[in-house]
DOMARLUM-12692 format. One record per residue (C-alpha): y, x, z. Coordinates in steps of 0.5 Angstrom, whole numbers, plus 500, padded with zeros to 3 digits. Layout:
# residues N
YXZ ...
//
This chain:
# residues 213
500500500 507503498 514502501 518497496 523501492 529497495 531496502 528490505 532484508 529484515 531481522 529488525 532495525 526499522 530505522 530505530 523502530 519507526 522513530 520509537 513508534 512515533 514517540 510512543 504515538 505522540 505520547 499516546 495522542 498528546 501531541 506530535 504524531 505526524 506520518 504523511 508520505 501517503 501512509 508511510 507504507 501502511 504504517 510500516 506494513 502494520 508494524 511488520 505485521 505486529 512484529 510477525 516479520 515474515 521477511 517484510 511480509 513476503 517482500 510487501 506481499 501480505 499474509 501474517 496468517 490473515 487479519 488486517 482490513 484497514 480502510 479509508 475516509 473518515 478521520 484519516 486515523 484508522 482507529 487511532 492507529 490500531 489503538 497506538 499499535 496496541 499501546 506499543 505492546 507489539 508481540 501480535 498486538 493482543 486484541 480488543 477494539 470494539 465499535 460495531 455500533 456498540 455491538 449492535 447496541 448490545 444486541 438490541 438490549 440483550 439479544 442473540 447471546 451477543 452474537 455468541 459473545 463476539 463470534 467466539 471471542 472473549 477470553 484474553 488475559 484469562 486465556 480460555 481461547 477466542 480473543 483476537 478482536 478489531 471491529 471498528 467502523 464496520 458499516 456505521 451500524 445498521 441492520 437491527 431488529 430484536 423482538 421483530 426479527 431482522 438480523 445483520 449482526 456484524 455479518 453473522 459475527 464475521 461469518 462465524 469468525 470466518 469458520 473459526 479462522 479456518 478451523 483455529 486460525 482466529 485473527 480478526 481485524 476491521 476498520 471501515 470507510 466502506 468500499 469493496 462494492 459497499 461491503 458487498 451491498 451491505 453484507 452480501 457476496 457470501 461474506 465479501 468472498 470470505 473476507 478476501 480469505 480473512 484479511 489483508 487489505 491496507 487502504 488509505 487514499 481517499 484524499 488522505 487528510 482528516 487528522 481530527 482537524 
//
C-alpha cells in the first residue's frame, strides 16, 4: 500500500501522530523503530484504521468495517506492528493477539471446545461480547487430529467468525506469510472467498528487510 501523492484531508494531524508513534514504538521494542520507505503507506493506513479515520480510508481505498490481513515475508515486522498499535492504545486497537500455533496446541489438548472459544471470542475487559482478535502467523499451524478426527482448526474458526462478521460486525485481524494462492490451497476456496469480504489486504513487499537481524 502506497501513500497518496497528494495531501489527504483529515481531522487528525499525522505530522504529529507519526513521530509520536515512532517514539512509542521505539520504547516498546527497546531500540529505535525505523520505518522504511516501502512500509510508510502500510503504517499510515494502519494508524488511520485504528483511529477510524473515514477520510483517509476513503482516499486510500480501505474499509473501516473490515479487519486487516497483513501479509509479508518472515521477519518484516507484522506481529510487532500489531503489538505496537495495541500498545499505543489507539481507539480501535482493542484486540487480543494469539498465534495460530498456540490455538492448534490448545485444540490438541482440549478438543473442540477450543473452536468455540476462538470463534465466538473471549470477553474483553469484562464486556460480554465477542472479542476482537488478531490471529498471528496464519499458515504456520497444521491440520490437526483430535482422537483421530482431522480438523482444519483455523478454517473452522474463521468460517464461524465470518458468520459473526456478517451478523454482528465482529472484527478479525490476521498476519500471514502465505500468498492468496497458498491460502486457498491450505484452507479452501470457500474460506478464501469469505476472507475477501472480511479483510482489507495490506501487504509488505517480498523484498522487505528482515527486522529480526
